[in-house]
C-alpha positions as CSV (number, residue, x, y, z in Angstrom):
1,M,4.8,14.9,-70.0
2,S,5.3,18.5,-69.1
3,R,8.1,20.4,-70.7
4,A,10.5,22.6,-68.9
5,N,11.3,24.5,-72.1
6,T,8.5,27.1,-72.9
7,S,10.3,28.6,-76.0
8,S,8.7,28.5,-79.5
9,V,11.4,26.0,-80.7
10,D,10.1,22.4,-81.0
11,T,12.5,20.2,-79.0
12,T,10.5,16.9,-79.3
13,D,13.2,15.2,-81.3
14,G,15.8,16.2,-78.7
15,Y,13.7,14.6,-76.0
16,K,13.3,11.4,-78.0
17,I,17.1,11.2,-78.5
18,A,17.7,11.8,-74.8
19,H,15.2,9.1,-73.9
20,L,16.9,6.6,-76.2
21,G,20.3,7.5,-74.8
22,K,19.0,7.0,-71.3
23,E,17.6,3.6,-72.1
24,K,20.9,2.5,-73.7
25,K,22.7,3.7,-70.6
26,I,20.4,1.7,-68.3
27,A,20.7,-1.4,-70.4
28,D,24.5,-1.2,-70.4
29,L,24.5,-0.7,-66.6
30,A,22.3,-3.8,-66.2
31,K,24.7,-5.9,-68.4
32,Y,27.6,-4.7,-66.3
33,S,26.0,-5.5,-63.0
34,Q,25.0,-9.0,-64.3
35,K,28.6,-9.6,-65.4
36,E,29.9,-8.4,-62.1
37,K,27.6,-10.9,-60.3
38,D,28.8,-13.7,-62.5
39,E,32.5,-12.8,-61.7
40,N,31.7,-12.8,-58.0
41,Q,30.1,-16.2,-58.2
42,I,33.2,-17.5,-60.1
43,E,35.4,-16.0,-57.5
44,Q,33.5,-17.6,-54.7
45,I,33.8,-21.0,-56.5
46,V,37.6,-20.5,-56.8
47,N,37.8,-19.5,-53.1
48,A,35.9,-22.6,-52.1
49,R,38.3,-24.8,-54.2
50,K,41.2,-23.1,-52.5
51,V,39.8,-23.9,-49.1
52,A,39.2,-27.6,-50.1
53,F,42.7,-28.0,-51.5
54,S,44.3,-26.3,-48.5
55,A,42.4,-28.7,-46.2
56,L,43.7,-31.7,-48.3
57,N,47.2,-30.3,-48.2
58,K,47.1,-29.9,-44.5
59,E,46.1,-33.5,-44.0
60,K,48.9,-34.7,-46.4
61,L,51.4,-32.6,-44.4
62,K,50.2,-34.1,-41.1
63,R,50.5,-37.6,-42.5
64,K,54.0,-36.9,-43.8
65,A,55.1,-35.3,-40.6
66,K,53.8,-38.3,-38.6
67,L,55.6,-40.8,-40.9
68,A,58.8,-38.7,-40.7
69,K,58.6,-38.7,-36.9
70,A,58.1,-42.5,-36.9
71,S,61.1,-42.8,-39.3
72,R,63.3,-40.7,-37.0
73,K,62.3,-42.8,-34.0
74,R,63.1,-46.0,-35.8
75,N,66.5,-44.7,-36.9
76,K,67.4,-43.7,-33.4
77,K,67.1,-47.3,-32.1
């Protein structure tokens, strides 16, 4: 590892601290990105449920409309 600092002051400890800080930062970012992926998967599952429920509700509404139409027809006679 070449050092950019050529002064007579020993900065080895500073480099060690900087390296540890960088490792912690990378680990935190990795945790966050994993959490974000999990949230996206949960969101996709929720969206899939919404689609399924909306399809069921559509079918229910069609049946009700059909029955209501038949009922109106019967009541006209």
